VOGU-3710 file (C-alpha; in Angstrom, 3 decimals, decimal comma):
1> mrslaliips> 15,464/7,584/16,491  11,981/8,302/17,817  11,910/11,633/15,980  9,588/10,457/13,204  7,184/9,003/15,739  7,022/12,455/17,371  6,608/14,355/14,093  3,179/12,991/13,177  1,256/13,980/16,330  2,876/17,437/16,092
11> lvslsllagd> 1,677/17,825/12,500  -1,837/16,840/13,486  -1,873/19,280/16,415  -0,537/22,162/14,316  -3,098/21,505/11,585  -5,952/21,512/14,067  -4,700/24,682/15,770  -4,204/26,458/12,478  -7,695/25,579/11,351  -6,461/23,698/8,270
21> lpappvelpk> -8,976/20,916/8,828  -12,436/22,235/7,958  -14,718/22,830/10,934  -17,707/20,470/10,829  -20,665/22,340/9,389  -24,095/21,982/10,883  -25,774/19,453/8,616  -27,830/16,309/8,878  -26,170/12,936/8,118  -26,769/11,634/4,610
31> tdnfqftfqa> -28,441/8,269/4,182  -28,044/7,872/0,400  -24,223/7,706/0,522  -24,114/4,210/2,027  -22,590/1,251/0,204  -22,121/-2,417/1,048  -18,950/-4,144/-0,230  -18,489/-7,888/-0,710  -15,620/-10,061/-1,862  -15,334/-13,840/-2,113
41> rvrgeyrnnv> -11,999/-15,306/-3,175  -10,923/-18,927/-3,539  -7,492/-20,212/-4,614  -6,401/-23,788/-5,159  -2,647/-24,364/-4,842  -0,210/-27,161/-5,648  3,305/-26,938/-4,213  6,152/-29,428/-4,513  9,646/-28,945/-3,020  9,081/-25,198/-2,604
51> fdfndrldsk> 10,258/-25,307/1,012  12,869/-28,102/1,032  13,990/-28,620/-2,635  14,035/-32,353/-1,887  12,278/-34,976/-4,062  12,997/-37,728/-1,543  11,220/-36,022/1,354  7,423/-35,992/1,312  6,880/-33,064/3,660  3,569/-31,555/4,778
61> tddnwllhri> 4,248/-28,555/2,589  4,381/-30,762/-0,546  0,637/-30,803/-0,932  -2,540/-29,432/-2,480  -4,876/-27,156/-0,564  -7,689/-24,675/-0,914  -7,559/-21,108/0,408  -10,797/-19,169/0,681  -11,637/-15,684/1,890  -14,813/-13,674/2,414
71> rlgiewqpld> -14,935/-9,924/3,067  -18,048/-7,965/3,971  -17,957/-4,244/4,597  -19,662/-0,873/4,495  -18,537/2,499/3,182  -20,560/5,491/4,353  -20,132/9,208/3,908  -22,710/10,659/6,297  -21,280/14,194/5,944  -19,205/15,916/3,259
81> wlqvtvqgqd> -16,197/15,935/5,584  -16,555/12,426/7,091  -15,949/8,970/5,547  -16,660/5,784/7,549  -15,167/2,417/6,487  -15,732/-0,933/8,221  -14,855/-4,366/6,825  -14,872/-7,844/8,318  -12,909/-10,785/6,942  -13,050/-14,570/7,290
91> vresfsdrad> -10,164/-16,699/5,925  -9,769/-20,488/5,849  -7,342/-23,140/4,608  -8,818/-26,520/3,662  -7,533/-29,977/2,675  -3,910/-29,397/3,735  -1,799/-31,737/5,893  -0,073/-28,876/7,710  -1,708/-27,236/10,710  -4,232/-24,540/9,742
101> vplqqgaegd> -2,436/-21,955/11,887  -1,398/-18,665/10,226  2,345/-18,454/9,467  3,205/-21,921/10,812  4,952/-24,259/8,323  4,194/-21,698/5,625  0,457/-22,023/6,237  -2,011/-19,220/5,660  -4,330/-20,983/8,089  -7,728/-20,195/9,580
111> dafdlrlasl> -8,754/-16,836/10,950  -12,474/-16,772/11,786  -14,474/-13,644/10,983  -12,465/-10,702/12,275  -12,093/-6,965/11,823  -9,926/-6,035/8,826  -10,796/-2,334/8,405  -12,367/0,215/10,747  -11,561/3,869/10,091  -12,879/7,426/10,205
121> efgnpkqlsl> -11,534/9,927/7,672  -12,084/13,607/8,398  -11,748/16,298/5,727  -11,331/15,993/1,961  -8,986/13,163/0,824  -8,217/15,164/-2,353  -7,036/18,132/-0,301  -6,451/17,674/3,446  -7,651/14,749/5,528  -6,965/12,895/8,758
131> klgrqvlsyg> -7,624/9,135/8,849  -7,881/7,277/12,165  -8,209/3,543/12,768  -7,509/0,214/11,090  -6,478/0,845/7,485  -4,277/-0,131/4,552  -0,880/1,538/4,036  0,570/1,307/0,521  3,425/3,352/-0,976  5,253/3,285/-4,303
141> derlvgplew> 5,673/-0,185/-5,793  5,085/-1,675/-2,303  8,680/-2,896/-2,021  8,780/-1,606/1,559  5,166/-0,916/2,570  2,126/-2,679/1,102  -1,032/-4,681/1,914  0,322/-8,078/0,752  -3,013/-8,963/-0,900  -1,754/-12,329/-2,153
151> lnfsrtfdav> -1,914/-13,679/1,397  -5,409/-14,665/2,495  -5,375/-12,452/5,597  -3,358/-9,684/3,840  -1,944/-6,834/5,956  -3,462/-3,793/7,672  -2,285/-1,295/10,299  -3,809/0,451/13,278  -2,777/3,951/12,280  -3,174/7,715/12,317
161> klhyqqkdww> -2,494/9,196/8,864  -2,448/12,846/7,792  -2,745/13,451/4,030  -2,230/16,732/2,157  -2,594/17,087/-1,606  -2,059/19,752/-4,257  -2,293/19,591/-8,054  1,248/18,318/-8,679  2,202/16,726/-5,361  0,946/15,059/-2,213
171> adgfissvvr> 2,385/14,118/1,166  1,497/11,632/3,922  2,593/11,467/7,531  1,602/8,454/9,612  2,215/6,584/12,836  1,072/2,966/13,058  1,426/-0,597/14,306  0,873/-3,663/12,101  -2,140/-5,904/12,825  -1,178/-9,528/13,514
181> pheshfntsd> -3,495/-12,485/12,790  -4,506/-14,649/15,736  -6,251/-17,942/15,145  -8,262/-18,062/18,371  -8,908/-14,429/19,315  -9,380/-10,914/17,977  -6,632/-9,668/15,659  -4,657/-6,910/17,365  -1,724/-4,609/16,843  0,730/-3,726/19,595
191> wsdtqnsrhq> -1,311/-0,572/20,255  -4,275/-2,604/21,487  -2,544/-5,779/22,711  -1,576/-4,959/26,301  -0,114/-8,449/26,794  2,534/-7,886/24,122  5,901/-6,494/25,158  7,081/-5,771/21,593  5,647/-2,207/21,600  6,021/-1,875/17,844
201> lfsglyfsts> 5,739/1,602/16,353  6,087/2,154/12,604  5,950/5,766/11,384  6,814/7,620/8,243  6,731/10,579/5,906  6,074/10,049/2,173  6,207/12,764/-0,514  5,280/12,258/-4,180  5,379/14,771/-7,020  4,735/14,896/-10,781
211> lipvqttdfy> 6,505/18,236/-11,279  8,931/16,458/-13,635  6,378/15,826/-16,416  7,619/12,415/-17,628  7,897/10,732/-14,234  6,651/10,389/-10,682  9,287/11,252/-8,083  8,967/10,060/-4,486  10,961/10,684/-1,310  10,357/8,827/1,949
221> afhlheeali> 11,523/8,342/5,508  10,316/5,362/7,577  11,079/4,667/11,227  10,606/1,287/12,964  10,768/0,748/16,726  10,349/-2,656/18,421  11,382/-3,888/21,856  12,781/-7,346/22,659  14,701/-9,110/25,418  17,711/-9,630/23,137
231> gntdfitlgt> 17,842/-5,919/22,261  15,652/-3,182/20,841  15,135/-2,474/17,142  15,196/1,226/16,294  16,184/2,307/12,777  15,328/4,704/9,977  14,962/4,006/6,244  15,557/6,882/3,817  14,818/6,468/0,135  13,703/7,815/-3,219
241> rmkgdplkla> 11,832/6,384/-6,181  11,546/7,638/-9,779  9,080/6,029/-12,184  8,735/6,959/-15,869  5,378/7,191/-17,651  5,313/5,234/-20,960  2,458/7,399/-22,243  4,783/10,422/-22,054  7,959/8,613/-23,167  6,792/7,137/-26,483
251> gwdytlelag> 6,344/3,691/-24,930  9,484/3,585/-22,796  9,296/3,213/-19,011  11,797/3,030/-16,172  11,981/2,722/-12,387  14,823/3,609/-10,053  14,500/3,116/-6,297  17,284/3,637/-3,735  17,048/3,041/0,022  19,505/3,212/2,929
261> qagkvqgqdl> 19,113/2,223/6,587  20,825/3,134/9,858  20,097/2,478/13,530  19,755/-0,650/15,661  18,403/-4,163/14,987  17,972/-6,258/18,122  20,601/-4,141/19,844  23,195/-4,311/17,042  24,282/-1,431/14,811  22,549/-1,425/11,406
271> rayafhlegg> 24,016/-0,075/8,192  22,356/-1,443/5,053  21,128/-0,449/1,616  19,124/-1,683/-1,375  18,258/-0,530/-4,883  16,095/-1,467/-7,852  16,644/-0,651/-11,546  14,120/-1,337/-14,299  13,724/-0,401/-17,951  11,076/-1,477/-20,427
281> ynwlqtgwkp> 9,317/-0,776/-23,685  5,551/-0,897/-24,335  4,177/-1,355/-27,864  1,154/0,825/-27,150  -0,126/0,951/-30,738  0,074/-2,824/-31,283  -3,031/-4,949/-30,834  -1,698/-7,139/-28,035  0,076/-4,217/-26,316  3,212/-6,263/-25,485
291> rlameysfgs> 5,816/-5,109/-22,984  9,441/-6,227/-22,667  11,504/-5,201/-19,634  14,693/-5,962/-17,732  15,166/-5,490/-13,978  17,934/-5,717/-11,420  17,355/-5,643/-7,660  19,983/-5,710/-4,922  19,644/-5,961/-1,145  22,767/-5,880/1,023
301> gdgnakdgkv> 23,805/-8,841/3,178  25,922/-9,309/6,292  29,439/-10,668/5,816  30,154/-11,229/9,528  27,471/-12,335/11,987  29,832/-12,067/14,985  31,046/-8,459/14,740  28,035/-6,925/16,516  26,936/-5,143/13,340  24,076/-5,839/10,912
311> ntfqnlfptn> 24,429/-5,126/7,199  21,386/-7,097/6,027  18,774/-4,803/4,494  15,510/-4,880/6,465  12,543/-5,405/4,127  9,948/-3,746/6,482  6,321/-4,535/5,452  6,451/-5,224/1,695  4,395/-6,962/-0,954  7,236/-9,242/-2,108
321> hppygfmdtf> 5,129/-11,620/-4,170  5,181/-9,942/-7,638  8,683/-8,362/-7,715  10,842/-11,336/-6,615  8,996/-14,352/-7,963  5,582/-15,877/-7,334  7,074/-18,809/-5,399  8,006/-16,372/-2,583  11,502/-17,781/-2,211  13,256/-14,381/-1,909
331> swqnmhnvvl> 12,907/-11,014/-0,208  14,747/-7,732/-0,880  17,726/-8,614/1,339  21,058/-10,360/0,778  20,213/-10,850/-2,866  20,930/-10,081/-6,485  17,882/-10,571/-8,731  17,954/-10,207/-12,522  14,561/-10,424/-14,254  13,341/-10,548/-17,827
341> rmaaqphakv> 9,643/-9,660/-18,026  7,368/-10,236/-21,010  3,693/-9,284/-21,072  0,921/-9,240/-23,676  -2,812/-8,679/-23,840  -4,204/-11,058/-26,514  -7,766/-9,982/-25,668  -9,266/-6,919/-24,003  -10,113/-9,090/-20,987  -7,030/-11,365/-20,972
351> ktnldlhafw> -3,517/-10,475/-19,777  -0,539/-12,847/-19,926  2,876/-12,541/-18,242  6,098/-14,524/-18,396  8,830/-13,585/-15,891  12,272/-15,196/-15,841  14,274/-14,631/-12,625  17,871/-15,439/-11,734  18,954/-15,211/-8,076  22,300/-14,902/-6,313
361> ladtadawyr> 23,075/-14,298/-2,647  24,916/-11,034/-2,087  27,018/-12,698/0,651  27,076/-16,420/1,480  28,132/-15,564/5,044  24,516/-14,399/5,429  21,308/-16,389/4,959  18,950/-16,835/2,020  15,761/-15,157/3,327  12,298/-16,059/2,081
371> angttrvrgv> 9,607/-13,504/1,205  8,655/-12,961/4,866  12,169/-11,659/5,530  12,831/-13,996/8,465  12,536/-17,665/7,374  15,821/-19,105/6,130  15,983/-21,559/3,241  19,197/-23,240/4,486  21,756/-22,888/7,235  24,527/-20,399/6,500
381> npkasnyaga> 27,519/-21,834/4,620  30,130/-19,172/3,674  31,938/-21,649/1,399  28,896/-22,317/-0,791  28,412/-20,878/-4,264  26,248/-17,765/-4,251  24,076/-18,830/-7,244  20,707/-19,794/-5,738  18,841/-20,649/-8,928  16,316/-19,438/-11,502
391> eadftintki> 12,551/-19,157/-11,491  10,045/-19,022/-14,352  6,574/-17,578/-13,649  3,728/-17,758/-16,161  0,322/-16,202/-15,428  -2,963/-15,647/-17,253  -5,307/-13,056/-15,780  -8,861/-13,050/-17,169  -11,847/-10,848/-16,426  -14,672/-13,329/-16,843
401> skhldmllgy> -17,392/-10,809/-16,092  -17,856/-7,387/-14,540  -17,547/-8,842/-11,054  -15,533/-12,074/-11,550  -11,761/-12,354/-12,174  -9,660/-15,463/-12,724  -5,895/-15,878/-12,268  -4,136/-19,014/-13,494  -0,433/-19,524/-12,900  2,472/-21,956/-12,971
411> shffagtyls> 6,015/-21,484/-11,646  9,129/-23,671/-11,674  12,340/-23,138/-9,714  15,577/-24,437/-11,233  17,903/-25,213/-8,326  21,305/-23,540/-8,376  24,717/-24,540/-7,044  24,079/-22,861/-3,665  21,421/-25,509/-2,975  23,654/-28,391/-4,081
421> dtgtadgadf> 26,480/-27,008/-1,891  24,199/-26,871/1,172  22,038/-30,006/0,740  19,499/-31,358/-1,718  19,022/-29,424/-4,952  15,852/-30,641/-6,656  13,593/-28,382/-8,689  10,358/-27,008/-7,241  6,888/-26,450/-8,700  3,982/-24,180/-7,867
431> aylmltlny> 0,609/-24,066/-9,641  -2,599/-22,265/-8,731  -6,043/-21,202/-9,900  -7,733/-18,232/-8,203  -11,264/-16,838/-8,626  -12,239/-13,474/-7,132  -15,800/-12,151/-6,929  -16,171/-8,431/-6,121  -19,240/-6,307/-5,459
//
């Protein structure tokens, strides 16, 4: 199962030996290709019952708080074949009752100014390039690999990535380890954290082509290795994604993504799968440019926790926030999710969306997993109904000026019979206002 992890260094070595990467010419560094980047983001949130679905319990997560983030970076291309990127980030959580520690009690927490990006890219990113260092990895619709920008600290990887591109296709090969936020010291991945025994290694190959004119077609293979006292994790994810272009399909669009997994999870045999189906229509010639779409997503669950086998789909490193509801109550595992999406653009600078979700557990002998893929909503009860509930998400996205964006949203969760069969079943609410300043 370490084959993918061995492929990437071999590709890099072969490319260097073959002379595919251009030899550095003798030239003086450029000083006019230097750019500062700056982002300030603030988001006020109100949450009620999102974690416990219980009106009678006033928990620390039923609260209002303020999340703020500042990023300051540089982008420099001193030579035609070299791109330098460095970005620092400071994130804070204010006015909340819960501890300001990242990922504790659902908190985003405090992470004082730290290194978010630091990379060198050699070659031409539109042809052949090699990128080394701390960077963002994002593929497809980010259902398996994405930067998770909704979170204050987001997600980056310490990685080596080889990119090759032609007119109608491109391919990436990478080997990486995810960067983990630490409240009191420098953020590290397992590559640089010598005190960590997890030894995580996440590698992959991703191929995308537009040779079929009306769609983008992707194929991918991801490999995850982690070590633990209770047993090692070592599995591969194979998948494909096809996405239709409404500009070439008279307004129609579609997405089909299929993924299967095999290997080991914490020492147990893994066999799991997931898929996503989506179809929509865009009124491109209408003033408000409305879109109406239906979706169905499925992630397999585990019907027997005691048989030494795992059938729960592993969600890897996704951006789960937009596809499965803004309240982050579900991930792409042990779930059925049916969605009706409606969107319109009443003004050139205003976009509105209304999403209606319905959720079921694929198997009530397995848990209901939140967006992080690990936190469980309730204890497992095989006798419970599998209908978890419904969620309505309404958002307004406005571009106030060239550099300032505003996002306003409200979500409500209608508790289903699974919640009433396993405990309290009160509705939940989530409201937020976010301003983002970019330079």
